[in-house]
C-alpha positions in Angstrom: -15.8 16.1 -5.3 -14.1 16.7 -8.7 -13.2 13.7 -10.9 -9.6 14.4 -10.2 -10.0 14.3 -6.5 -12.1 11.2 -6.7 -9.4 9.3 -8.6 -6.3 10.3 -6.6 -5.1 8.8 -3.3 -5.0 10.6 0.1 -1.4 11.6 -0.3 -1.8 13.0 -3.8 -5.0 14.8 -2.8 -3.2 16.3 0.2 -0.3 17.4 -1.9 -2.6 19.1 -4.3 -4.5 20.9 -1.5 -1.2 22.0 0.2 0.3 23.3 -3.0 1.5 26.9 -2.5 1.6 26.6 1.2 4.7 26.9 3.5 4.2 23.2 4.3 4.3 22.2 0.6 7.4 24.4 0.0 9.2 22.8 3.0 8.4 19.2 2.1 9.2 19.5 -1.7 12.9 19.8 -0.9 13.0 16.3 0.6 14.3 13.2 -1.3 11.5 11.4 -3.0 11.0 8.5 -0.5 10.9 10.9 2.4 8.7 13.4 0.6 6.2 10.7 -0.3 6.1 9.5 3.3 5.4 13.0 4.5 2.6 13.5 2.1 1.1 10.2 3.2 1.2 11.4 6.8 -0.3 14.8 5.7 -3.0 13.0 3.7 -4.0 11.0 6.8 -4.1 14.2 8.9 -6.2 16.1 6.4 -8.6 13.2 6.1 -9.3 13.0 9.8 -9.3 16.8 10.1 -12.0 17.0 7.4 -14.1 14.7 9.6 -13.7 16.9 12.6 -14.5 20.1 10.7 -17.4 18.9 8.7 -20.9 20.0 9.6 -22.3 16.5 9.9 -24.0 15.1 13.0 -21.5 14.6 15.9 -22.5 11.0 16.2 -21.7 10.3 12.6 -18.4 12.1 12.8 -17.4 10.1 15.9 -18.3 6.9 14.0 -16.1 8.0 11.1 -13.2 8.6 13.5 -13.8 5.2 15.0 -13.4 3.7 11.6 -10.1 5.6 11.1 -8.9 4.1 14.4 -9.9 0.6 13.2 -8.1 1.3 9.9 -4.9 2.2 11.8 -5.2 -0.9 13.9 -5.6 -3.0 10.8 -2.5 -1.3 9.2 -0.4 -2.3 12.2 -1.8 -5.8 12.2 -0.5 -6.2 8.7 -3.8 -5.8 6.8 -4.2 -2.1 5.8 -7.4 -1.0 4.1 -6.8 0.2 0.5 -7.0 3.9 1.6 -3.9 3.3 3.8 -1.8 1.3 1.4 0.5 4.2 0.8 0.8 5.1 4.4 1.7 1.5 5.2 4.8 1.8 3.1 5.8 4.9 5.1 5.1 3.1 8.4 7.3 0.2 7.4 10.1 2.3 6.0 10.4 4.8 8.8 9.1 2.8 11.8 6.3 5.3 12.5 4.4 4.9 15.8 0.8 3.7 15.9 0.3 5.7 19.1 1.0 9.0 17.2 -1.6 8.3 14.6 -4.1 7.4 17.3 -3.2 10.6 19.2 -4.0 12.7 16.1 -7.4 11.0 15.9 -7.9 11.7 19.7 -7.2 15.4 19.0 -9.8 15.5 16.3 -12.2 13.9 18.6 -11.8 16.7 21.1 -13.2 19.1 18.4 -16.2 16.8 17.9 -17.3 15.8 21.4 -17.9 19.5 22.2 -16.9 22.8 20.6 -13.8 23.9 22.4 -14.3 27.2 24.1 -11.6 28.8 26.2 -9.9 25.6 27.4 -7.6 25.8 30.4 -3.9 25.7 29.6 -3.6 22.0 30.4 -6.3 21.1 28.0 -5.0 23.4 25.3 -1.5 21.9 25.7 -3.0 18.4 25.4 -4.9 19.4 22.2 -1.7 20.9 20.7 0.2 17.8 21.5 -2.4 15.6 19.8 -3.1 17.6 16.7 0.4 19.1 16.1 3.2 17.6 18.1 2.0 14.0 17.3 2.3 14.9 13.7 5.7 16.2 14.3 6.8 13.0 16.1 5.9 11.2 12.9 7.6 13.7 10.6 10.9 13.8 12.5 11.4 10.1 12.0 11.0 10.7 8.3 13.5 13.6 8.4 16.0 11.3 10.1 16.5 13.1 13.4 18.0 11.3 16.4 15.2 10.1 18.7 15.7 12.5 21.7 16.2 15.6 19.5 13.3 14.6 17.3 10.9 14.3 20.2 12.0 17.6 21.6 11.7 19.3 18.2 8.2 17.9 17.6 7.1 19.0 21.1 8.2 22.6 20.7 7.8 23.3 17.0 4.4 21.5 16.9 3.1 23.7 19.7 4.5 26.8 18.2 2.9 26.2 14.9 -0.5 25.3 16.4 -0.5 28.3 18.6 0.2 30.5 15.6 -2.6 28.8 13.7 -5.0 29.5 16.6 -4.1 33.2 16.5 -4.4 33.3 12.7 -7.8 31.5 12.6 -9.6 33.4 15.4 -12.5 34.5 13.1 -12.8 31.2 11.2 -12.9 29.2 14.4 -15.4 31.6 16.0 -17.7 31.2 13.0 -18.1 27.5 13.9 -18.4 28.1 17.6 -14.8 27.5 18.7 -12.4 29.5 20.7 -9.0 28.1 21.5 -7.6 31.1 23.5 -7.0 29.7 27.0 -9.2 30.9 29.9 -6.0 31.9 31.7 -5.2 34.3 28.9 -8.8 35.7 28.9 -8.5 36.1 32.7 -5.2 38.0 32.4 -7.0 40.4 30.0 -10.0 40.7 32.3 -12.3 39.1 29.7 -15.0 37.1 31.5 -17.0 36.1 28.4 -16.2 32.7 26.8 -18.6 33.1 23.8 -16.4 33.3 20.7 -18.1 36.3 19.2 -18.1 38.2 22.5 -14.4 37.5 23.1 -13.4 38.6 19.6 -15.4 41.8 20.0 -13.7 42.7 23.3 -11.4 45.7 23.3 -9.1 43.7 25.6 -8.7 40.9 23.0 -5.1 42.0 22.3 -4.1 41.3 25.9 -5.4 37.7 25.7 -3.6 37.2 22.4 -0.4 38.5 23.8 -0.3 35.6 26.3 -0.6 33.1 23.4 2.0 35.0 21.4 4.5 34.8 24.2 3.9 31.0 24.6 4.4 30.5 20.8 7.6 32.5 20.9 9.0 30.5 23.7 8.3 27.3 21.8 9.9 28.7 18.7 13.0 29.6 20.6 13.3 26.1 22.1 12.7 24.5 18.7 15.5 26.7 17.2 17.8 25.5 20.0 17.1 21.9 19.1 17.6 22.5 15.4 21.0 24.3 16.0 22.4 21.1 17.4 21.1 18.8 14.7 22.7 18.0 11.3 21.7 20.8 8.9 20.4 18.4 6.3 18.0 16.7 8.7 16.3 19.9 9.8 16.0 21.8 6.5 12.3 21.2 6.2 11.4 22.1 9.8 13.5 25.2 9.6 11.5 26.4 6.6 8.3 25.7 8.5 9.6 27.5 11.6 10.8 30.5 9.7 7.6 30.9 7.7 5.4 30.6 10.8 7.5 33.0 12.8 7.1 35.5 10.0 3.4 34.9 10.0 3.2 35.4 13.8 5.0 38.8 13.5 2.7 39.9 10.7 -0.3 39.0 12.9 1.1 41.1 15.7 1.8 44.0 13.3 -1.7 43.7 12.0 -3.3 43.9 15.4 -6.3 42.1 16.9 -9.0 44.6 16.5 -11.8 44.0 14.0 -11.9 43.9 11.1 -9.0 41.5 11.0 -7.6 40.9 7.5 -6.4 37.4 7.1 -2.6 37.1 7.1 -1.1 35.1 4.2 2.4 34.4 3.2 3.2 35.6 -0.3 4.7 33.3 -2.9 7.8 35.5 -3.2 8.5 35.2 0.5 8.1 31.4 0.4 10.5 31.2 -2.5 13.1 33.3 -0.6 12.8 31.1 2.5 13.1 27.9 0.3 16.2 29.1 -1.4 17.8 30.2 1.8 17.4 26.8 3.5 17.4 24.4 0.6 20.2 25.9 -1.5 22.4 28.3 0.5 
């Protein structure tokens, strides 16, 4: 850890790590109080995600997540540990739900208990709800959305973003023994293997990915429908995220699924264009 990283809080560290990403671009347009709250949420998510993705013993990582659960409980009991002081401000200001923070931890635990490999669709949807839509449910309160529309947007946009991440990160996940493509998608493509390397080497991989692409597109469409009926100002940040990730999904499709798969990244110029379009125009 660098001296800078050691001296900064979770939110500042998260903002630094996110700099240059579509997430950072989207959240920078928010008013200071809302932006700070979002980066506190993001800092929490990155911290527990780092636990899940570390190469430490499973038992140790589960203990670390248990401590995060205890810290969340302490926060809501009015005695937050120092590392959650900033998050406590966001919780009080925007009435953030304890259950959503715990759901995020539960999602990270799914990655630790056993390496996820070709989960069924029900399990994959639960995973997406915990690691993505639960984050969205926290964020929409900060954005100021009405409750019903906020929950609907978090449900659909969270799943759309996570499914896109799964397609983007196929090789990185396989390298650590994980495969998030659902078994139903593999079956539809007549792939019987569930070993990550074997699945990614299959000539039928594109067929399995097409199933996930279609699910992501449906969720994007439903998220767009929610945002169209919301006040423009309250959905500027999620619109930027949605547009950036839809573009990423289309670039993944255009690249194809056969090896070698060059990682798809969003260029700075594109992010600036999206930011100007939704934050200024």
